[in-house]
C-alpha positions as CSV (number, residue, x, y, z in Angstrom):
1,M,-18.5,-10.0,-3.2
2,Q,-19.7,-12.7,-5.7
3,K,-21.4,-11.2,-8.8
4,R,-24.2,-13.9,-10.6
5,E,-26.9,-13.5,-12.8
6,S,-30.2,-13.0,-11.2
7,V,-33.3,-14.6,-13.1
8,A,-33.9,-11.7,-15.6
9,G,-29.6,-11.5,-16.7
10,Q,-29.5,-8.2,-14.6
11,P,-26.3,-9.0,-12.4
12,A,-27.3,-9.4,-8.3
13,L,-24.7,-9.5,-6.1
14,L,-24.4,-11.5,-3.4
15,R,-22.9,-11.7,0.3
16,Q,-21.4,-14.0,2.0
17,A,-22.4,-14.8,5.1
18,N,-19.6,-15.0,7.7
19,P,-20.2,-16.9,10.6
20,V,-19.6,-15.5,13.9
21,A,-15.6,-15.7,13.5
22,Q,-13.3,-16.9,16.9
23,P,-10.5,-15.3,16.9
24,S,-7.2,-17.1,16.1
25,P,-4.2,-16.9,18.1
26,A,-1.9,-15.3,14.8
27,A,-4.4,-12.1,15.9
28,D,-3.6,-12.0,19.3
29,V,-0.1,-12.4,18.3
30,H,-0.4,-9.7,15.7
31,K,-2.5,-7.5,18.7
32,S,0.9,-7.9,21.2
33,T,2.9,-7.1,18.7
34,A,1.4,-4.1,17.1
35,A,0.9,-2.6,21.0
36,Q,4.6,-3.2,21.3
37,T,5.7,-1.1,18.3
38,T,5.9,2.7,19.0
39,K,4.6,5.3,17.0
40,R,8.3,6.6,16.7
41,D,9.2,3.3,15.3
42,Q,6.4,3.4,12.7
43,L,7.5,6.2,11.4
44,S,10.8,5.5,11.1
45,Y,9.7,2.5,9.0
46,L,8.0,4.6,7.0
47,S,10.6,7.1,6.1
48,D,12.7,4.6,5.6
49,M,10.1,2.9,3.0
50,I,9.3,6.0,1.1
51,D,13.4,6.4,0.7
52,E,13.5,3.3,-1.1
53,L,10.2,4.4,-3.5
54,G,12.3,7.5,-4.3
55,T,15.2,5.0,-5.5
56,M,12.9,3.6,-7.6
57,A,11.2,6.7,-9.4
58,D,14.8,8.0,-9.3
59,R,15.9,5.6,-11.5
60,I,13.2,5.0,-13.8
61,G,13.3,8.7,-14.6
62,C,10.1,10.3,-13.0
63,P,12.3,13.3,-11.1
64,T,8.8,14.7,-9.8
65,L,8.0,11.4,-8.1
66,A,11.1,11.2,-6.1
67,G,10.9,14.6,-5.3
68,I,7.5,14.6,-4.3
69,L,8.8,10.8,-2.1
70,D,11.9,13.3,-0.8
71,L,9.4,15.6,0.1
72,A,7.2,13.0,1.5
73,K,10.5,11.5,3.0
74,R,11.1,15.1,5.5
75,E,7.9,15.0,6.7
76,A,7.5,11.9,8.3
77,D,11.7,12.6,9.6
78,L,9.8,15.3,11.4
79,E,7.1,13.8,12.5
80,R,10.0,11.0,14.8
81,S,11.7,14.1,15.3
82,R,9.0,15.4,17.7
83,T,7.6,12.2,19.3
């Protein structure tokens, strides 16, 4: 969305019209890649990302945040073990 001033000086929102979009080959590749990724793979990736965030939080001296992220990592690992 874009903002512009209307005639009376009041802000007005304009919506950009989108022509009918044709699917790109890149979109098809993304869909097929996503279909091949299992829930277990996604949870493993999520667990790794949360672990990295927890390490960062610990390094900058945010123990509460690091603890919350550790709990989130444990939950992701538990969910992964259920799949």
